[in-house]
C-alpha positions in Angstrom: 96.8 132.5 131.1 100.5 131.3 130.4 101.9 131.0 126.9 104.8 130.0 125.0 107.8 131.2 125.9 109.5 130.3 122.4 108.5 128.7 119.2 110.8 126.5 117.8 110.7 124.4 114.1 112.0 120.8 115.2 111.4 117.5 113.2 112.1 115.4 116.0 109.1 114.9 117.6 106.4 112.6 116.2 103.2 114.6 115.0 102.2 118.1 114.8 103.2 120.0 117.7 104.8 119.3 121.6 105.4 121.5 124.7 107.8 121.8 127.7 105.6 122.3 130.7 108.7 122.9 132.3 110.6 125.8 130.2 107.1 126.8 128.2 108.8 126.2 124.4 106.3 125.5 121.8 108.1 122.8 119.6 106.3 122.9 115.8 106.9 119.7 113.2 106.5 121.5 109.9 105.9 117.9 108.5 102.9 117.5 109.6 101.8 120.6 111.1 101.6 122.4 107.4 99.4 119.7 106.5 96.8 120.8 108.7 94.1 122.8 108.1 93.7 126.5 109.3 91.3 125.3 112.3 93.4 122.4 112.7 96.3 123.9 112.9 94.7 126.4 115.9 93.4 123.4 117.6 96.6 121.9 117.9 98.4 125.0 119.3 95.4 125.4 121.7 95.8 121.5 122.6 99.5 122.5 123.5 98.2 125.6 125.4 96.0 123.3 127.5 99.3 121.0 128.6 100.7 124.5 129.8 98.0 126.2 131.5 96.6 122.7 133.0 100.3 121.7 133.9 99.2 118.2 132.5 100.6 115.8 130.5 97.1 114.6 129.8 96.3 114.3 126.4 92.4 113.6 127.4 92.9 117.2 129.6 94.5 119.3 126.9 91.9 118.3 124.2 89.3 119.6 126.3 91.2 122.6 127.1 91.7 123.4 123.7 88.2 122.4 122.9 86.4 124.7 125.4 88.5 127.4 124.7 88.2 127.3 121.2 84.1 127.0 121.5 84.3 130.2 123.8 86.1 132.0 120.9 83.0 131.3 118.5 84.1 128.0 116.7 81.2 125.4 116.1 81.4 121.8 117.6 81.3 120.1 114.6 84.0 122.3 113.1 86.4 121.5 116.0 86.0 117.7 115.5 87.0 117.9 112.2 90.1 120.2 113.0 90.7 117.4 116.1 90.3 114.4 113.7 92.6 116.0 110.9 95.4 116.3 113.6 95.7 113.0 115.1 96.7 110.1 112.5 95.1 107.5 114.3 98.2 105.3 115.0 97.6 103.8 118.4 94.5 102.7 120.9 95.1 106.0 122.8 94.7 108.3 119.9 91.3 106.2 119.2 90.5 106.7 123.0 91.1 110.4 122.8 88.3 110.6 119.5 85.9 109.0 121.3 86.3 111.4 124.4 85.8 114.3 122.6 82.1 112.6 121.3 80.9 112.2 124.9 
């Protein structure tokens, strides 16, 4: 499994976290990230690992990767769905579509 090359705190991303697929740098925005529960924070980290390990910009693929790996670590479906929903601001149709995909 590929890991982050480094972690940087920034405020210029619109959301809790992002990863640069080329460099492997994880960017954390504390304005958003620090408001999340511990489970939601872990989901966000696993989501970014999903982007990195699947080498994809697809939000849905990263969600699926995070969900599967966190289930393997003993998290419950309900716990993860709650964390997922708390990690998104639902400010656009794409985020609503991602949420709908998690329920399938």
